[in-house]
N, C-alpha and C positions, 0 to 999 in steps of 0.2 A: 654491588655496583657493576654495571656492564661495561665492556670494553668501549662500546660506542659512546657512552657517557663520559668515560675517561678521556677519550680522544678529543672531545669537544672542549676540554679544560685546557688552560694554559699550563706551562711547566711549573710556574709558581704555585698554582692551585693544586696540581697533582702532588707536588712536594708537601704542601700543607696537609692534604688529605692522607698522604702516606705517613707523615709523622703522627697524625691523629690515630690512624689505624694501628700503627705500631704501639702507641701508648695504650690503646684499648686492648690490644692483644696481651700486653704486659699485665694489665689489670685482670683480664680473664685468667691468666696463668696463676695469679695470686689467689683469685677466687676459687680456682680448681683445687689448689693446694689446701686451702682452708675449708673446703667442702661447701662453699656458698653458691657455686655456679650451678644453676638449674638447667640451662640450655647449653649442653656441651657441643652441640652441632654448630653453634654460632662461631666457635673457634675455627672450625674447618673453613667456613665461608669467609671469615676474616683473613685467614692465611692466603686463600685464593685471590681475594681482592688485592692484598699486598703484592702478590706475585704479578697480577695483571698491571698494576700501576708501575712496578719496576720494569716490566717488559716494555710498556709503552714509552717510558722515559728513555730506556736504552735504544728503542727504535728511533726516537727523535734525535738522540745523541749521534747515532750512526748516520742519520740523514744529514745532519749538520756537518759532520766530518767529510762526507762524500761530496758535499757542495763546495767545500773549501779546497 
């Protein structure tokens, strides 16, 4: 997911996508441990997507605080 796509989403949608991504990352970790994960590069991209979502949420939080 690209940053531009995330910025178009509402805060609630980003939170939901972030929860889904974290859950998927947890599942990937279990699959890695059991040896079932075939595409290990997906973990890296998922971690970066999580970081992008958290960064954009933090930007919005700081913007709200500066307005108040």
